[in-house]
N, C-alpha and C positions, 0 to 999 in steps of 0.2 A: 503495499498499502502504499504508497504515497508519502510525502511530511510534509505540515504544513509552513508556508516559508511569508507569517504575516509579523506586526508589532505585535508588541506586545500579547504574547500566545495566548497566556494567562489569564487572561481577560476574557477569550473569548469562549463563549457558550459552544460545544459539539456535538454530537448527533450522540458517539457516545455519552456525555456528561446527563443527556436526557433520556438514555435506554439504563447509564446507574443509576440517574434519581426515582426514575419509579421502581427497578428493581430494592435500593436502599438509601435515601439522598444523602446518610454517611460515606458510603462511597465518591463523594462529589467533594465531600468535606477534607478530607484527606486529601486525597488529588487536589487537589488543586489552593486549598488555606492554608493546612499541616503542609503540601505540600512532602505526603512521606510516601515510601520503592512499598511494592509490594511484595510479596512474601508469600511465592506459592509453594503445594506439595507438587510429590515430587509428580503424581498422577493431572495436573494440573500441567507444570512441565511440559510431557510428553503430550497433554495434548496440543498445547504449542508446534509440537514438532509433527504432532503428526496434520496438526492443521497447512505447515511447508509443505511439505510431503504432498499433500491433495489438494493441494489448489488447484493444479492443473487440469488433471482428471474433473475435478469439481465443478470447472468453471465447463466445461467440455459441456458438463451433463443437462446442470444448470440450463445453457443454449439449447437443446437439445428437448429437455425441458418444456420451454419457451416459443418454439419454434409450434411447438405438437398446439402448447394450449394460444398462442395466439399470433397466428398466422398470418395479419391486418399490421404484420409488424414491419414498418423500413426502417429504421437507423436500430444501432444499438449503438452506446456508450460507455467503452470501461469502467470505472474511477475516473468519477466522474468529479472531481471537486469547487465548490462553491465558496466564496469568501464574502462575506458583505459587510467591507468594513466601519458601516456606518451603523450599523445595527452590532455590530460585534459579534457575527453569526458565520459560521462556518460545519460545515460537511465534506466527508469525505464519502460519498455513494455508489456501491460496487460495479450496477449497472441502470442506467436511463433509457427506457425504452422510447421508442418517436412512432406513432402508427400511421399509415396512410394517412389518416383526417388528420394528423397534426395531434391528435392526442400523447400529453406525458407520463411515463409510467415510469417509478421508484420498482428497483426492485436491492431486497438485502440480501446475502444468504449469509448463514446461519451454519457451524460446523459443532452439527448437538442435534435432537432429535428438540419436534413439536412436542405440547404438550397433547398428549392423546389426541396428536393428528388434530391439537388447534397450536395456534399462534400463543407467543406466552405473549403478558401483557407490555414486558419494557419494551419488546423489538415491535410491538405495535404502535404505538409512543414516538419511538423511533423512524422508526418512518412516517410518520404523519411528522413529524419534526423536517423533515428531507423533502413534505411535498410543500410545505412550509417556504420554505430555500427554493427551492424550483419554480413557486410558484412568483416568488417576490423577484426573482434572476429572469423570468419569462414573461410575465405577467398573464402565463394562462390559468387554471383550473384546473389540478389535479386529484381526480378521485375515486382514483386507488392505484394500489402496485402491492408488493410480490413479493414472501416471504420466502426462502430453498431452505433446506431442513435437507442438508447434506447427507446426514444419518441414516434418511432414511430415507435419500430422493422425495420427498415432500416439495410443490410449490403449493402455496397459499394463497388465494390473494385476500387482499384485506379493501373491504370501500374504505374508503378515508374521507372519516364528515367536518361539519363545524364544531362537536362535538369534542371531538379527539382533534381536529387543531386549536381549540380556546385551552383544553386543558395542556398541551406544547407550552401553549402561549404564556401561563398561569405559571408552569415550571419554569419558566425562562424566568421569569420577574420573582418566583423565591432566589433562586437561585444568586441572582443581583442581590434580592439584596444582600443573600450568606453573604457573601464576596465583600458586599462596605460594611457588617456590621462586623464579619469575622467569629461567628460566630457558628455551634455544631446548629445544625436541624433541629426542633423538638420530634423528635422520634425518638424509640425506642425498644429496638428487638428481641423479642423471641429466642433465645441465646437454641433452645429444643428446634424448633424451627430454624435458624442457621446456620447452611453447608461450609462454610468461611472459602464459599467459591473467587471472591470475589476479590484472597489474597490480601485481605483487612482484618481478620479476627483478631489476633493477635493486640490489635491496637484495640477492638471492644472490649477486651478482656482485660490491657489494661488498663481503659477510663472509667470501664464499667458501662460501656451505651449498651453491652447488650441487658440489661432487664427490663424484662414484658411490664 
């Protein structure tokens, strides 16, 4: 994936920030305010290597799935980078599709399984965020997108409504407020429900943030 070359990069909100906030807002606080390092377990490290090894193969499978589902696509842009300097927003979209009638469709690839055939909530709002970026960049309404879960080879269509977009805008405001105040979000995570897959469980254990 390409890197962003922007001034004051820490001030920019990314699609990953939106996804992390929906999953657990403390992740965004640890990353952007405390600037702490991840501590990944052996399984997570293996997952990163697996992602790198399978990336080309996965992209071929995604292409086949998209052609079957969306034969009307005339253009496909890989790793579409969008930077909105005025709003301090940025995103790197895995795939952007353009259909014969000019519809713009973002596609996200996840190297994992779906939620029993359904998309995970944090992935939905990350996709909705990318829809907002595309709308502001192109001036065209983005009404749907797709999430491809590589472990199942499952392509799921997501209808992106004003409900999802409004929540994303609220999340952006909440993150801005957190960055300004430099205070952790008021949230408590039940330790029995926390898998530690984010890489920051060690911080929660140390600071006592994972008390339900």
